[in-house]
N, C-alpha and C positions, 0 to 999 in steps of 0.2 A: 642634425648634422654635427659631427665632432669638429670643433673649431679651436684655434688658438685663443687664449684668454690672457689678458694682462691683469694682474692683481695689484691693487693700489691700497696701501695702508696709510690713512691720514690720522692726525691727532686732533681730537676735539678737546679744548681746554675750558674749564669753568672755574672762576675764582670766587671764593666765598666772600660776601660783602661784610660779614660781621667779623670782628676781631676778638681775641681773647687777651685780657690783661695779664701780664706776667708780674707776679709778686703782689704783696698786700701791704708792705711797710714803706711805701714810697712817701718821701717827705713832701709837704705842700710846695707846689710850684715846680717840682721836679718832673721832667718828662717821663711818661709812662711808655713801656714797651708793649707791642702787640704782635701776635702771631697770626698770619694769614695762611689759610689752607687752599691749595690749588689741586684740583682733581683732573685727571686726564683719562680719556677713553679712546682706545684704539678701535677703529672701524675698518673692516675689509670691504672693498668694492671691486666687483668684477667688471672689466671694461673690454668691449670688442670694438676695435677701430678698423674701418675698411676704407679703401680708396674709391674713386669714382667707378672703377671697373668691378667693384665688389670683392677685390682681393684684400687680404689682411695686411695691415701695416706692421712691419717688424722694426725692432731697434729703438722703440720709444723708451724714454726715461722719465723720471719724476718731473724733470724740467718741462716736459711737453704737456703737462696737465695742470689745471687750476681748479681747486675745489673750494666751495664755500658752504656754510651752513647758516641759514637765516641771514644771509648777507655778510656773514663774518668769514674771512678767509681762513682756511685750515692748512696746517703744515703737513705735507706728505713725508712720512718718515721712511717709507719702504715701498719700492716698486719692483715687481718681478714679472717676468714673462713666462706664461705657461703654454706649452705646446701639446695639445691633446691629439693623439693619433686619429686621423680622419679615416684611415683604412685598417684599423686594428683588427687582426685576425683572431678568431676564437681560439681558446686554449686547446691543446691537443686532447682528443677524447681519451678518457681513462677507462680501460677495460673494467667490467663489473667486478672481476675477481681481484683487481688491484685496488678497488675503492675501500677505504677504511670507514665504514658506516657504523655508528654507535647509536643505540636506542637509549636515550637519557631518561633517568628516573630520579627526580622530575627534571623538566626543563628549567634552566636557571634564568633569572631575569637580570638584565643589565641596565646600564645607562649609556646614552650617547655621550662620549667623552669629548670635550672641547680640545682643540689643538693649540698649543702655544705658537706664537708667531714665528719663533726661531726654528720650529720643527718643520719638516717637509713631508709628513706622512701622506698628505692628500695631494701633493704636487703632481701634476700631469696625470690625474686620475679622474674618472667619471664616478660620481657617488650615486648609487641606486638604492632606494629603500622600497622593499616589498612589504606592503601593508595588507594584512588579511583581516577583513571584517567578517568574523565567523558568525555573527548574529544574523546576518542576512542570507547566509548560504545553507541550504539543506545538505545532508551528507554527500549526495552525488556531486553537487557543485563544489563542495570543499575538496573532494578528491580530485576533480578536474583542475581546480585552481592550484593545488599543491603539486600535481603532476606537471602542469605547465611551467611552474617555477623551477622544478627539478630539471625539466627538459632545457630550459634556458641556461641554467647553470652548467649542465653537462655539454651542451652543444653551441651555445652562443656567447658565453662569458669570455671576455678577452682579458689580456694582461693589464689593460687600462681601467678595468672595472673594479670597484669596491662595493660590496653589497651589505645592507643591513636588513634584518628581518624584524617586523613588528606585527603584533596580533592584538585584536580586540574581540573579546568573547563575552561582553556584557558587564564585567566587573571593573576592569581597568585596561589601560593600554600597556601591554607587555612588550618590552624591548627584549627580544630573544637573542639578538646578536648585534653588536656594534659593527661598524663598517669593516669588512675584512675581504681578503681574496682567498681564504682557506676554503677550497671547494668541498673537501670532505666534511668540514665542520658545518657548512651551510646545508649540505645534503643530509647530514645526520639529524639536524634540527627539523628539517622538512619531513623526513621519514618518521621521526618521532611524532610529529603532528598527524601523520597519516594513520599510524597504528594506534595512537593514543599514548599519553604519558604513562610509563610504568608497565606497558604491555610487553612481555617477553624480555624484561630486563631484570637484573638483580636489584636488591634493595640497597643500591648505592646512589649517592647524589651525583649530579653532573660534575665530572672532574675538571671541566673547563672554567668553572667559577665556584668559589667557595661560599658565596653569600647570595641570598635572594633579596635583592634590594627593592623589588616591586616597582611600581610606577609612581611618579611624582603626584599624580592626580587621578582619581577614579571617577567613573560614571555609574554609580550604583544607587540603589534606593535610599541608602542612608545619607547620600549627599544631596539629592534632590529628586522630586517625583515629577517627571515630565514624560512626554511621549517618546516612543522608541526612536523615531527619526531624529528628534532633537538630541537624543543620547548619541546616536551614530555621528552626527555632525560635531557634537562637542568632543567626542573621542578623536575624531579626525583632527580637530583643532589642537587637542593635546599632543597628538603625534607630531604635528607641524612645529609646535613649541619645543618639543624634545629634539627634533632635528635642527632647530634653530641654534642649538649650542655650537654647531659647526658653521663657520662663516662661509665655507665654500658653497658653490651652487650645487643643488641636489635635485634629483628626479624621483618622485614618489609614484609607484605603481600600485593602484588601488584594486584589490581583488575582492569582489562582492557580487551579490545577485541583485544589486540595485537598491534604491531608496523608495519607500512608499510615499507618494506625494498626494494621496487622497485618503479619505476615510478617517478613522479615529487616530491613526498613527501619523497624521500630517501635523 
């Protein structure tokens, strides 16, 4: 259910115990100077507050919350209310002749970009990540999964949704698209996956990104030699870590034909 969310940003502070002596020509008996380093880390927490009737409580501020870490009180630096539409309507359907679909050659690889605190790119949005595990799906299942994703984008995607596309096909987790609401861009990537990269396209690279950054971590034979199911789970963990760069709450939809839990692949 789409619900209002309060985002709280608190400051965790750690002071270094060791000091650094300043200068080396100090006279005997003269006081020495020291430099202490303090590091701060900003952490985002999503909070839902309801009353006894199950309704959401509005108008809360930082003064209404108390946060601690390992018993140490933390300072709340930023508190913001998010209102996610509970009855968001799908975007208007776009006629096929008006769609701008491009077959990319090849598909570019991106990274999930973290958002600075002062930006509001993800405010009042639902973040959806479509993860396609191509290693488990035969061609027929791949076509059905990609077609289902296209149908969702064409008929169910709302103005509150931002989608990211991820793919695992045995070598590494590829982030094909960071969170966006560009429907034509998302459909172009999915259609490229349907027909195959480079099929029916000119010898030009994807004009939406100039560099192929790849993935931060791969699950191939050169990295380790383990069973296929372990690789699938490790790849899914990698995808979760990639999405963890964004502090907002996210939903991951896993497209696959299942995991083998018996036999030599267990």
